[in-house]
A tleap script that builds the chain and sets N, CA, C and O, in Angstrom:
source leaprc.protein.ff14SB
mol = sequence {
  NMET THR THR ILE ALA PRO ALA ASP HIE GLU
  THR LEU ILE ALA GLY VAL ILE ALA ALA LEU
  ARG THR VAL HIE ASP PRO GLU ILE PRO VAL
  ASN ILE TYR ASP LEU GLY LEU ILE TYR ARG
  ILE GLU PRO LYS ASP SER GLY LEU VAL GLU
  ILE ASP MET THR LEU THR ALA PRO GLY CYS
  PRO VAL ALA GLY GLU ILE LEU THR TRP VAL
  GLU THR ALA VAL ARG ALA ILE ASP GLY ILE
  ALA GLY VAL GLU VAL ARG LEU VAL PHE ASP
  PRO PRO TRP ASP SER SER ARG MET SER ASP
  ASP VAL LYS LEU GLU LEU GLY LEU CLEU
}
set mol.1.N position { 165.783 33.028 124.017 }
set mol.1.CA position { 165.861 34.622 124.293 }
set mol.1.C position { 167.143 34.725 125.165 }
set mol.1.O position { 167.216 34.099 126.222 }
set mol.2.N position { 167.934 35.343 124.818 }
set mol.2.CA position { 168.791 35.588 125.652 }
set mol.2.C position { 168.633 36.827 126.726 }
set mol.2.O position { 168.043 37.788 126.230 }
set mol.3.N position { 169.032 36.998 128.075 }
set mol.3.CA position { 168.671 37.827 128.659 }
set mol.3.C position { 170.123 38.612 129.274 }
set mol.3.O position { 170.961 38.001 129.937 }
set mol.4.N position { 170.227 40.005 128.931 }
set mol.4.CA position { 171.333 41.102 129.126 }
set mol.4.C position { 171.745 40.781 130.543 }
set mol.4.O position { 170.878 40.613 131.401 }
set mol.5.N position { 172.901 40.700 130.798 }
set mol.5.CA position { 173.061 40.783 132.117 }
set mol.5.C position { 173.331 42.168 132.498 }
set mol.5.O position { 173.552 42.997 131.615 }
set mol.6.N position { 173.334 42.550 133.947 }
set mol.6.CA position { 173.226 43.823 134.270 }
set mol.6.C position { 174.571 44.664 133.627 }
set mol.6.O position { 174.435 45.680 132.945 }
set mol.7.N position { 175.750 44.122 133.932 }
set mol.7.CA position { 177.176 44.882 133.613 }
set mol.7.C position { 176.718 45.164 131.899 }
set mol.7.O position { 176.718 46.309 131.446 }
set mol.8.N position { 176.347 43.980 131.072 }
set mol.8.CA position { 176.559 44.775 129.896 }
set mol.8.C position { 175.293 45.469 129.474 }
set mol.8.O position { 175.352 45.982 128.357 }
set mol.9.N position { 174.237 45.586 130.087 }
set mol.9.CA position { 172.961 46.410 130.072 }
set mol.9.C position { 173.593 47.861 130.248 }
set mol.9.O position { 173.351 48.818 129.512 }
set mol.10.N position { 174.427 47.861 131.330 }
set mol.10.CA position { 175.058 49.206 131.566 }
set mol.10.C position { 175.947 49.815 130.361 }
set mol.10.O position { 175.891 50.935 129.854 }
set mol.11.N position { 176.779 48.725 130.069 }
set mol.11.CA position { 177.836 49.316 129.042 }
set mol.11.C position { 177.090 49.545 127.805 }
set mol.11.O position { 177.192 50.582 127.149 }
set mol.12.N position { 176.238 48.427 127.457 }
set mol.12.CA position { 175.309 48.670 126.068 }
set mol.12.C position { 174.442 50.086 126.137 }
set mol.12.O position { 174.333 50.783 125.128 }
set mol.13.N position { 173.725 50.525 127.627 }
set mol.13.CA position { 173.355 52.122 127.496 }
set mol.13.C position { 174.229 52.989 127.084 }
set mol.13.O position { 174.112 53.737 126.113 }
set mol.14.N position { 175.688 52.848 128.282 }
set mol.14.CA position { 176.583 53.927 127.865 }
set mol.14.C position { 177.161 53.809 126.421 }
set mol.14.O position { 177.594 54.808 125.846 }
set mol.15.N position { 177.161 52.957 126.023 }
set mol.15.CA position { 177.775 52.624 124.023 }
set mol.15.C position { 176.281 53.691 123.275 }
set mol.15.O position { 176.366 54.348 122.238 }
set mol.16.N position { 175.123 53.583 124.100 }
set mol.16.CA position { 173.994 54.420 123.289 }
set mol.16.C position { 174.074 55.877 123.641 }
set mol.16.O position { 173.951 56.776 122.810 }
set mol.17.N position { 174.297 56.063 124.982 }
set mol.17.CA position { 174.380 57.493 125.347 }
set mol.17.C position { 175.866 58.426 124.459 }
set mol.17.O position { 175.715 59.558 123.999 }
set mol.18.N position { 177.033 57.753 124.391 }
set mol.18.CA position { 177.968 58.029 123.899 }
set mol.18.C position { 177.519 58.266 122.374 }
set mol.18.O position { 177.801 59.415 122.034 }
set mol.19.N position { 176.982 57.616 121.486 }
set mol.19.CA position { 176.339 57.480 120.161 }
set mol.19.C position { 175.396 59.004 120.347 }
set mol.19.O position { 175.639 60.000 119.667 }
set mol.20.N position { 174.692 58.966 121.021 }
set mol.20.CA position { 173.359 59.798 121.386 }
set mol.20.C position { 174.371 61.255 121.041 }
set mol.20.O position { 174.004 62.122 120.248 }
set mol.21.N position { 175.453 61.299 121.670 }
set mol.21.CA position { 176.055 62.450 122.064 }
set mol.21.C position { 176.790 63.058 120.932 }
set mol.21.O position { 177.303 64.177 120.899 }
set mol.22.N position { 176.755 61.839 119.694 }
set mol.22.CA position { 177.036 63.000 118.253 }
set mol.22.C position { 176.228 63.093 117.412 }
set mol.22.O position { 176.507 63.285 116.228 }
set mol.23.N position { 174.921 62.958 117.930 }
set mol.23.CA position { 173.887 63.781 116.969 }
set mol.23.C position { 173.654 65.049 117.766 }
set mol.23.O position { 173.189 65.113 118.904 }
set mol.24.N position { 174.056 66.067 116.975 }
set mol.24.CA position { 173.156 67.673 117.312 }
set mol.24.C position { 172.371 68.474 117.098 }
set mol.24.O position { 172.251 68.670 115.889 }
set mol.25.N position { 171.782 69.028 117.665 }
set mol.25.CA position { 170.255 69.856 117.685 }
set mol.25.C position { 170.811 71.092 116.042 }
set mol.25.O position { 171.290 72.225 116.103 }
set mol.26.N position { 170.554 70.438 115.065 }
set mol.26.CA position { 170.511 71.558 113.961 }
set mol.26.C position { 170.524 73.220 114.649 }
set mol.26.O position { 171.303 74.078 114.233 }
set mol.27.N position { 169.500 73.473 115.777 }
set mol.27.CA position { 169.320 75.080 116.235 }
set mol.27.C position { 170.537 75.646 117.127 }
set mol.27.O position { 171.205 76.672 117.001 }
set mol.28.N position { 170.585 74.557 118.121 }
set mol.28.CA position { 171.467 74.354 119.162 }
set mol.28.C position { 172.540 73.796 119.402 }
set mol.28.O position { 172.512 72.706 119.972 }
set mol.29.N position { 173.822 74.413 119.022 }
set mol.29.CA position { 175.185 73.595 118.561 }
set mol.29.C position { 175.102 72.719 120.154 }
set mol.29.O position { 176.028 73.097 120.871 }
set mol.30.N position { 174.391 71.871 120.696 }
set mol.30.CA position { 174.689 71.019 121.522 }
set mol.30.C position { 174.140 69.693 121.045 }
set mol.30.O position { 173.415 69.644 120.051 }
set mol.31.N position { 174.478 68.604 121.747 }
set mol.31.CA position { 173.912 67.345 121.622 }
set mol.31.C position { 173.312 67.041 122.292 }
set mol.31.O position { 173.309 67.410 123.466 }
set mol.32.N position { 172.080 65.715 121.432 }
set mol.32.CA position { 171.056 66.076 121.983 }
set mol.32.C position { 170.433 65.280 123.422 }
set mol.32.O position { 169.429 65.520 124.093 }
set mol.33.N position { 171.584 64.160 123.567 }
set mol.33.CA position { 171.293 63.646 124.830 }
set mol.33.C position { 171.423 64.789 126.177 }
set mol.33.O position { 170.609 64.928 127.091 }
set mol.34.N position { 172.774 65.567 125.956 }
set mol.34.CA position { 173.066 66.764 127.037 }
set mol.34.C position { 171.970 68.112 127.145 }
set mol.34.O position { 171.809 68.934 128.047 }
set mol.35.N position { 171.415 67.975 126.037 }
set mol.35.CA position { 170.642 68.909 125.626 }
set mol.35.C position { 168.839 68.605 126.435 }
set mol.35.O position { 167.911 69.339 126.774 }
set mol.36.N position { 169.138 66.942 126.449 }
set mol.36.CA position { 167.756 66.853 127.284 }
set mol.36.C position { 166.972 66.178 126.358 }
set mol.36.O position { 165.930 65.739 126.846 }
set mol.37.N position { 167.126 65.975 125.280 }
set mol.37.CA position { 165.567 65.206 124.461 }
set mol.37.C position { 165.554 64.217 124.304 }
set mol.37.O position { 164.851 63.635 123.478 }
set mol.38.N position { 166.517 63.618 125.232 }
set mol.38.CA position { 166.370 61.911 125.163 }
set mol.38.C position { 165.771 61.713 126.406 }
set mol.38.O position { 166.275 62.217 127.409 }
set mol.39.N position { 164.426 60.821 126.482 }
set mol.39.CA position { 163.569 60.572 127.564 }
set mol.39.C position { 164.002 59.188 127.763 }
set mol.39.O position { 164.113 58.989 128.973 }
set mol.40.N position { 164.287 58.170 127.087 }
set mol.40.CA position { 164.067 56.967 127.428 }
set mol.40.C position { 164.669 56.262 126.759 }
set mol.40.O position { 164.457 56.191 125.549 }
set mol.41.N position { 165.797 55.388 127.522 }
set mol.41.CA position { 166.862 54.265 126.352 }
set mol.41.C position { 166.291 52.746 127.242 }
set mol.41.O position { 166.072 52.513 128.430 }
set mol.42.N position { 166.195 51.874 125.901 }
set mol.42.CA position { 165.754 50.664 126.586 }
set mol.42.C position { 166.072 49.602 125.885 }
set mol.42.O position { 165.448 49.349 124.854 }
set mol.43.N position { 166.950 48.916 126.263 }
set mol.43.CA position { 167.661 47.874 125.658 }
set mol.43.C position { 166.604 46.881 125.816 }
set mol.43.O position { 165.921 46.770 126.834 }
set mol.44.N position { 166.456 45.889 124.365 }
set mol.44.CA position { 166.098 44.633 124.625 }
set mol.44.C position { 166.838 43.652 123.987 }
set mol.44.O position { 167.737 43.825 123.165 }
set mol.45.N position { 166.225 42.196 124.590 }
set mol.45.CA position { 166.585 41.255 124.866 }
set mol.45.C position { 167.311 40.487 123.360 }
set mol.45.O position { 168.211 39.681 123.126 }
set mol.46.N position { 166.583 41.071 122.783 }
set mol.46.CA position { 166.726 40.781 120.837 }
set mol.46.C position { 167.986 41.607 120.112 }
set mol.46.O position { 168.363 41.241 118.998 }
set mol.47.N position { 168.498 42.514 120.655 }
set mol.47.CA position { 169.460 43.354 120.201 }
set mol.47.C position { 168.720 44.609 119.824 }
set mol.47.O position { 169.376 45.260 119.011 }
set mol.48.N position { 167.658 45.125 120.121 }
set mol.48.CA position { 166.924 45.984 119.867 }
set mol.48.C position { 166.852 47.071 120.817 }
set mol.48.O position { 166.595 46.780 121.985 }
set mol.49.N position { 167.065 48.444 120.453 }
set mol.49.CA position { 167.012 49.741 121.521 }
set mol.49.C position { 165.934 50.555 120.890 }
set mol.49.O position { 165.747 50.904 119.724 }
set mol.50.N position { 165.224 50.773 122.095 }
set mol.50.CA position { 164.054 51.407 121.983 }
set mol.50.C position { 164.505 53.029 122.560 }
set mol.50.O position { 165.264 53.279 123.496 }
set mol.51.N position { 164.040 53.649 121.997 }
set mol.51.CA position { 164.393 55.590 122.512 }
set mol.51.C position { 163.435 56.527 122.344 }
set mol.51.O position { 163.153 56.895 121.203 }
set mol.52.N position { 162.734 57.101 123.556 }
set mol.52.CA position { 162.016 57.853 123.528 }
set mol.52.C position { 162.704 59.416 123.690 }
set mol.52.O position { 163.298 59.787 124.703 }
set mol.53.N position { 162.508 60.173 122.572 }
set mol.53.CA position { 163.081 61.659 122.610 }
set mol.53.C position { 162.320 62.220 122.195 }
set mol.53.O position { 161.434 61.667 121.543 }
set mol.54.N position { 162.345 63.692 122.417 }
set mol.54.CA position { 161.543 64.987 122.089 }
set mol.54.C position { 162.168 66.125 121.355 }
set mol.54.O position { 163.376 66.011 121.150 }
set mol.55.N position { 161.693 66.984 121.008 }
set mol.55.CA position { 162.389 68.244 120.307 }
set mol.55.C position { 162.247 69.335 121.319 }
set mol.55.O position { 161.555 69.296 122.336 }
set mol.56.N position { 163.041 70.365 120.874 }
set mol.56.CA position { 163.044 71.206 121.687 }
set mol.56.C position { 161.595 72.486 121.465 }
set mol.56.O position { 161.101 73.270 122.277 }
set mol.57.N position { 161.252 72.192 119.887 }
set mol.57.CA position { 159.797 72.365 119.675 }
set mol.57.C position { 158.985 71.681 118.800 }
set mol.57.O position { 159.519 71.313 117.753 }
set mol.58.N position { 157.568 71.365 119.012 }
set mol.58.CA position { 157.256 70.694 118.479 }
set mol.58.C position { 156.890 70.957 116.643 }
set mol.58.O position { 156.248 70.094 116.044 }
set mol.59.N position { 157.260 71.903 116.100 }
set mol.59.CA position { 157.340 72.716 115.062 }
set mol.59.C position { 158.433 72.147 114.466 }
set mol.59.O position { 158.206 71.948 113.272 }
set mol.60.N position { 159.816 71.714 114.901 }
set mol.60.CA position { 160.915 71.577 114.113 }
set mol.60.C position { 160.968 71.243 112.838 }
set mol.60.O position { 160.291 70.252 112.561 }
set mol.61.N position { 161.409 71.618 112.175 }
set mol.61.CA position { 161.542 71.508 110.888 }
set mol.61.C position { 162.400 70.362 110.023 }
set mol.61.O position { 162.385 70.164 108.808 }
set mol.62.N position { 163.113 69.711 111.019 }
set mol.62.CA position { 163.692 68.683 110.796 }
set mol.62.C position { 163.684 67.458 111.368 }
set mol.62.O position { 164.525 66.568 111.236 }
set mol.63.N position { 162.668 67.456 112.028 }
set mol.63.CA position { 162.391 66.233 112.953 }
set mol.63.C position { 162.554 64.590 112.256 }
set mol.63.O position { 162.984 63.543 112.741 }
set mol.64.N position { 162.036 64.908 111.009 }
set mol.64.CA position { 162.346 63.670 110.616 }
set mol.64.C position { 164.010 63.289 110.279 }
set mol.64.O position { 164.394 62.121 110.216 }
set mol.65.N position { 164.882 64.425 110.084 }
set mol.65.CA position { 165.697 64.143 110.154 }
set mol.65.C position { 166.446 63.763 111.260 }
set mol.65.O position { 167.280 62.890 111.019 }
set mol.66.N position { 166.369 64.306 112.800 }
set mol.66.CA position { 167.008 64.051 113.965 }
set mol.66.C position { 166.699 62.546 113.876 }
set mol.66.O position { 167.620 61.730 113.893 }
set mol.67.N position { 165.473 62.187 113.786 }
set mol.67.CA position { 165.117 60.648 114.333 }
set mol.67.C position { 165.948 59.574 113.220 }
set mol.67.O position { 166.452 58.483 113.488 }
set mol.68.N position { 165.903 60.228 112.001 }
set mol.68.CA position { 167.562 59.214 111.351 }
set mol.68.C position { 168.523 59.484 111.766 }
set mol.68.O position { 169.229 58.543 112.129 }
set mol.69.N position { 168.966 60.655 111.905 }
set mol.69.CA position { 170.098 60.631 112.512 }
set mol.69.C position { 170.625 60.037 114.046 }
set mol.69.O position { 171.809 59.926 114.362 }
set mol.70.N position { 169.437 59.683 114.922 }
set mol.70.CA position { 169.333 59.007 115.935 }
set mol.70.C position { 169.538 57.292 115.925 }
set mol.70.O position { 170.077 56.496 116.694 }
set mol.71.N position { 168.806 57.181 114.628 }
set mol.71.CA position { 169.225 55.550 114.397 }
set mol.71.C position { 170.450 54.926 113.524 }
set mol.71.O position { 170.980 53.869 113.181 }
set mol.72.N position { 170.500 56.014 113.440 }
set mol.72.CA position { 171.999 55.890 112.335 }
set mol.72.C position { 173.189 55.609 113.303 }
set mol.72.O position { 173.976 54.673 113.162 }
set mol.73.N position { 173.229 56.625 114.402 }
set mol.73.CA position { 174.059 56.946 115.410 }
set mol.73.C position { 174.070 55.121 116.388 }
set mol.73.O position { 174.957 54.362 116.779 }
set mol.74.N position { 173.019 55.123 116.405 }
set mol.74.CA position { 173.102 53.941 117.194 }
set mol.74.C position { 172.694 52.686 117.217 }
set mol.74.O position { 172.630 51.942 118.195 }
set mol.75.N position { 172.336 52.402 115.793 }
set mol.75.CA position { 172.523 50.992 114.735 }
set mol.75.C position { 173.979 51.004 114.699 }
set mol.75.O position { 174.304 49.827 114.541 }
set mol.76.N position { 174.960 51.690 114.761 }
set mol.76.CA position { 176.609 51.675 114.303 }
set mol.76.C position { 176.795 50.847 115.591 }
set mol.76.O position { 177.764 50.095 115.486 }
set mol.77.N position { 176.347 50.786 116.424 }
set mol.77.CA position { 176.920 50.167 117.590 }
set mol.77.C position { 177.055 48.474 117.477 }
set mol.77.O position { 176.193 47.745 116.986 }
set mol.78.N position { 178.339 48.037 118.048 }
set mol.78.CA position { 178.187 46.574 117.921 }
set mol.78.C position { 177.262 46.037 118.567 }
set mol.78.O position { 177.265 46.323 119.764 }
set mol.79.N position { 176.262 45.188 118.135 }
set mol.79.CA position { 175.475 44.136 119.034 }
set mol.79.C position { 174.098 44.781 118.904 }
set mol.79.O position { 173.230 44.517 119.736 }
set mol.80.N position { 173.882 45.569 117.951 }
set mol.80.CA position { 172.407 46.150 117.971 }
set mol.80.C position { 171.850 45.698 116.774 }
set mol.80.O position { 172.493 45.848 115.735 }
set mol.81.N position { 170.690 45.139 116.760 }
set mol.81.CA position { 170.179 44.985 115.719 }
set mol.81.C position { 168.971 45.569 115.247 }
set mol.81.O position { 168.181 45.073 114.444 }
set mol.82.N position { 168.908 46.538 115.752 }
set mol.82.CA position { 167.685 47.492 115.242 }
set mol.82.C position { 167.346 48.532 116.525 }
set mol.82.O position { 167.472 48.286 117.724 }
set mol.83.N position { 167.011 49.418 116.068 }
set mol.83.CA position { 166.727 50.855 116.734 }
set mol.83.C position { 165.672 51.607 116.373 }
set mol.83.O position { 165.628 52.308 115.363 }
set mol.84.N position { 164.300 51.400 117.665 }
set mol.84.CA position { 162.904 52.145 117.282 }
set mol.84.C position { 162.805 53.351 118.120 }
set mol.84.O position { 162.690 53.455 119.341 }
set mol.85.N position { 162.880 54.328 117.099 }
set mol.85.CA position { 163.431 55.952 117.939 }
set mol.85.C position { 161.375 56.487 118.026 }
set mol.85.O position { 160.679 56.597 117.016 }
set mol.86.N position { 161.000 56.658 119.096 }
set mol.86.CA position { 159.934 57.331 119.051 }
set mol.86.C position { 159.478 58.530 119.535 }
set mol.86.O position { 159.501 58.776 120.741 }
set mol.87.N position { 158.989 59.446 118.561 }
set mol.87.CA position { 158.864 61.195 119.095 }
set mol.87.C position { 157.713 61.456 120.108 }
set mol.87.O position { 156.524 61.370 119.798 }
set mol.88.N position { 158.239 61.831 121.534 }
set mol.88.CA position { 157.259 61.885 122.128 }
set mol.88.C position { 157.180 63.417 122.546 }
set mol.88.O position { 158.142 64.087 122.169 }
set mol.89.N position { 156.105 64.139 123.326 }
set mol.89.CA position { 155.838 65.455 123.128 }
set mol.89.C position { 155.000 65.902 124.988 }
set mol.89.O position { 154.632 66.999 125.409 }
set mol.90.N position { 154.966 64.470 125.702 }
set mol.90.CA position { 154.868 64.653 126.985 }
set mol.90.C position { 155.860 63.806 127.716 }
set mol.90.O position { 156.177 62.739 127.189 }
set mol.91.N position { 156.413 64.159 128.913 }
set mol.91.CA position { 155.983 66.144 129.228 }
set mol.91.C position { 156.802 66.876 127.972 }
set mol.91.O position { 157.671 66.393 127.246 }
set mol.92.N position { 156.410 67.776 127.972 }
set mol.92.CA position { 157.048 68.968 127.024 }
set mol.92.C position { 158.768 69.356 127.158 }
set mol.92.O position { 159.202 69.469 128.304 }
set mol.93.N position { 159.416 69.492 126.372 }
set mol.93.CA position { 160.573 69.766 126.913 }
set mol.93.C position { 160.961 71.275 127.174 }
set mol.93.O position { 160.770 72.215 126.404 }
set mol.94.N position { 161.544 71.307 128.415 }
set mol.94.CA position { 161.985 72.949 128.617 }
set mol.94.C position { 163.459 73.071 129.145 }
set mol.94.O position { 164.082 72.049 129.433 }
set mol.95.N position { 164.062 74.420 129.283 }
set mol.95.CA position { 165.477 74.454 129.623 }
set mol.95.C position { 165.971 73.765 130.484 }
set mol.95.O position { 167.187 73.602 130.577 }
set mol.96.N position { 164.856 73.083 131.499 }
set mol.96.CA position { 165.420 72.644 132.862 }
set mol.96.C position { 165.927 71.109 132.761 }
set mol.96.O position { 166.493 70.588 133.722 }
set mol.97.N position { 165.661 70.297 131.358 }
set mol.97.CA position { 166.207 69.239 131.142 }
set mol.97.C position { 167.775 69.191 130.695 }
set mol.97.O position { 168.293 68.089 130.510 }
set mol.98.N position { 168.391 70.167 130.555 }
set mol.98.CA position { 169.638 70.450 129.927 }
set mol.98.C position { 170.298 70.278 130.975 }
set mol.98.O position { 169.877 70.570 132.095 }
set mol.99.N position { 171.992 69.526 130.604 }
set mol.99.CA position { 172.944 69.220 131.951 }
set mol.99.C position { 173.220 70.890 132.046 }
set mol.99.O position { 172.765 71.927 131.563 }
set mol.100.N position { 174.117 70.516 132.856 }
set mol.100.CA position { 174.139 71.914 133.715 }
set mol.100.C position { 175.615 72.112 132.921 }
set mol.100.O position { 175.883 73.280 132.640 }
set mol.101.N position { 176.370 71.322 132.621 }
set mol.101.CA position { 177.241 71.620 131.598 }
set mol.101.C position { 176.775 72.665 129.875 }
set mol.101.O position { 177.243 73.656 129.314 }
set mol.102.N position { 176.170 72.153 129.735 }
set mol.102.CA position { 175.362 72.221 128.628 }
set mol.102.C position { 174.388 74.185 129.340 }
set mol.102.O position { 174.723 75.220 128.764 }
set mol.103.N position { 173.615 74.230 130.197 }
set mol.103.CA position { 173.334 75.504 130.789 }
set mol.103.C position { 174.641 76.491 130.840 }
set mol.103.O position { 174.650 77.673 130.494 }
set mol.104.N position { 175.643 75.799 131.306 }
set mol.104.CA position { 176.563 77.039 131.659 }
set mol.104.C position { 178.001 77.651 130.194 }
set mol.104.O position { 178.807 78.580 130.149 }
set mol.105.N position { 177.607 76.413 129.175 }
set mol.105.CA position { 177.842 76.578 128.375 }
set mol.105.C position { 177.379 77.376 126.841 }
set mol.105.O position { 177.932 77.642 125.774 }
set mol.106.N position { 175.750 77.599 127.594 }
set mol.106.CA position { 175.140 78.555 126.951 }
set mol.106.C position { 174.811 79.558 127.508 }
set mol.106.O position { 173.910 80.290 127.097 }
set mol.107.N position { 175.642 79.803 128.774 }
set mol.107.CA position { 175.508 80.955 129.833 }
set mol.107.C position { 174.023 80.916 130.207 }
set mol.107.O position { 173.374 81.929 129.942 }
set mol.108.N position { 173.508 80.067 130.685 }
set mol.108.CA position { 172.417 79.814 131.452 }
set mol.108.C position { 172.770 79.800 132.896 }
set mol.108.O position { 171.679 79.967 133.440 }
set mol.109.N position { 173.564 79.708 133.721 }
set mol.109.CA position { 173.978 79.410 134.989 }
set mol.109.C position { 174.913 80.474 135.147 }
set mol.109.O position { 175.547 80.590 136.196 }
savepdb mol mol.pdb
quit
């Protein structure tokens, strides 16, 4: 098993974040990363990336599609062998998780 060097780990996470920023919430015209829907990104030595994410509302009608969009975006990164996306609702999402740029864009600041 190969261990991911710290610099490579940081580069990989930056690439995952960039990929996640291409996925937008269908109800709020903002990417899911800056919206605060991503709770954890964990690259594993095997080339697998584990992602914990949530939704703005538990009853989101496109929940399954968003998970597929996330997996597709991250899987496109060189060196990624697999993506495991887990949907979590604890802690519940609220607008305080948004980046300041998104809050400003949506008129919340």
